[in-house]
C-alpha positions, 0 to 999 in steps of 0.5 A: 499500499502507498504510504499516503493513507485516508484520514478522517478530517472530521466535519466536512461540507455536505456532499449536495453543496455542489450542483451541476457545473458549479465549478465551471470556465475560468475556475479551478480548486487549488489549495497549494499555489505553484510556490507550495503556499497554502490557499484557503477554500471553504468547501474543500479546504476542510478535507485536508486541514486535519490531515496529520504530518505523516499522511502529508508526507506520505503524499510526497513519498509516493509521488517521489517513488512513483517518479523513480519507478518511472525513470527506471521503467523508461531505462529498461525500455531503452535497454530492450527489456520492455517492449514499450513504456508509458511514462507518467512524469508530471502527473504524479499529484493527480494520481496520488491524490486521487488514489489516496482519497479512495476507500478499501471498498472502492474500485479503480479502472485505470488507462495504461498510465495510472502507475501512481494510483496502482501504488496507492492501491497496494500493488507491486509496481514490478507487476506492472511491467509484465504487461509491457514486457510481453509475458502476461496480458495483465500482471496481477489479480484485480480483485485483490486490490480493486485495481483493474487491469490496464486498458489499452483500447482508448477509453473502454474502461469507462463503459467497464467502470459504469457497469461495475458501479451499477452492479454496486448499486444492485449489491446494495439494494440486495443487501442493505449490510453491504459497505457503500462503495463508488468507482473511479474511471480514469482517462485522459483529455484524448479519451475524452474525444471517444464515443465511449465516454459520452455513452459511459456518462449517459448511462451513469446519469440515467442510472445515477451510478456511483461513478467518479469520472476522473480526466487527467487533461495533460494537454495533449492527446499524443500530438493533438493539443487540447484546444483542438480537442475542445473549445471549452473546458472539459468539466462543462460537459458534466452539466450537459448529463446533469451531474456536478463537475469540478475543475482542479489543479492536477499538479496540486496534490492536496486539492486533488485528494480533497475534490477526489474525496468530496466526489466519492462521498457524493457518489457513495451516498446515492447522489450520483456520478461526478466529472473531475478535470484535473488540469496537468501536463505530460512532461515527456512522451506519450509513450517510448515510441513517441518524440514530442519534440516534433510537435510542441515547443520547448518554451511550453515545457519550460513553463510547466517546470515551475508547476512540478508537483513534487517541487510544489509539495516539497516546498510545502513540506520544508516551509511548514517544518513538516519534513527535514533533510533526513526524510528526503535523504532516506526517500532517495534510498528507498526510491533506489532500492525500489528501482532495483527491485523492479529491475531485478524482478523484470529480468527474472520474468524471462522472455515471452514466446510469441507462439503462446499469443497465437495459441490463445487468440481462440479457445480452439484452433483456427485455420487463419491463425495457423496460417499466420503462425506458419508465416511468422515461423518462416520469417523468423527462420529467414533470419537464421538462414542469413546468419548462417550465410553470412558466417559461411561467407566470412569463413571463406 
């Protein structure tokens, strides 16, 4: 489990305070400014006012660990140990804040980039790399941690999330002793343009499903800038479906935690769905197969470095005397130990036999698959033949 644990904050605002589209264009919830100074907010401030120093340090610790993990996974991919990697640098606050707000009974449906949420749900981060090494279609048992497998089909998880939330409703109706729970559906600004998201929100609103739609708006859908995708803030869409929408500074871990707490309480209490738009930035590439220098300017990237979520939280901890130098020194050691563990576990996985992939397409043998496997085996054999000829030519 990640070290940032949910804490009781005492008296809180009613989950019915916000109505549809209360927080709209030009407004954004922020509890820490870019320099790390605390800001007051009558609605969301109480959710973090009573958090103890251990919890606050835990937020920073989890963000730092997932960033160190990300660096190591990127290195593994560059060294040929992973087929692909999806970086999360810059989005740590959005993920640690929202994941830490979830209760044990809540369920998360991620995309393929929610490494920080995975940490808060108690996953061994090394398990995430099984998918990217090609040795597994998943890597963990979702039922054990209430964190679904990564979804590579853009936006499909939002439909799954609403269906699961509707199942929670029916469980509660059948057994009043069942613990109330909610679902968090993660997706990006690019996925918000998919029809699946629209269909999910229609169903969620129609059935008052206990689901929180959490959009990490990182400004880029691979090479497509946000302004090409939408002319208004994504949060404004919530009003069209008739449920609340909240826009939050996604680089402010405290604000994200508070807003997600409010939204989960709203959903669990039977008031229906909520849309959260977390405004953040994808610092690096979309994946390790992408080159962002081809479509965005250095000046834009530099402007966002001053909003770094880790630096912001570090400033807050230091200014308030909540963390000393020993804490940060130890965290570096912990990060290096995590990286070593991830590397060792990944290398121990061995390689994948692509023939297993052909064998599991259908339950029974299929002639087209057999034909494609034969083509692949011939193609693979051609490299061995070429190598043999080269060797013979050299000997001559």
